[in-house]
C-alpha positions, 0 to 999 in steps of 0.5 A: 634970082641969086637972093632966091638960090640962098633963100632956098638953101636956108630953108633947106638947111633949116629943114634938115636940121629940124628933121635931124633934131626930130630924129635924135630921140628914135636914134637913141631909142633904136641905140638902147634897144640894141644894146639891151638885146644883149641883155636878154636871157635865152629862153630855153623853150624857144626853137634854137634853144631847143634844137641845141639842147640849151638849159640854164642848168646843165645838171638838170639835163636828162642822162639821154643828153650826151654831155661831159661834166665839165662841159658848161657854158662858162668854159665854153668858147662862145661864152662872153664873160668879158662883155659881162658885169664882174669877173665871174659873171652868172649871166653873159652873152653867148655869139651862139644865141646872137648875144642873148644871155646864157647861164655860166652853169648851162649847156647846148650841143654847140659847146666847144672847149675855149682855146689856150 
């Protein structure tokens, strides 16, 4: 009886190891998908972007949108330049849009001055 318990333990161990090895490629795909989620640009046509009047080019906003000339994504507290490549990136993640990329020259109605 004792030999059977050891045999079952080994089988369970081998089955678990095989299942884990089979799952590794899928875990890599999931991780890569999450990392790439931050590399997707905000779609100005999306419902969230439209609700916040987001545009990639603030200069193209109609005059009816109340915005001060110095209000641009690159000087907004939600623009995550440190998470992007380069010291002055053209595109960087925005926390308002779930980490999707916004243009440094863009604007939305959630613009908030950087602290400091």
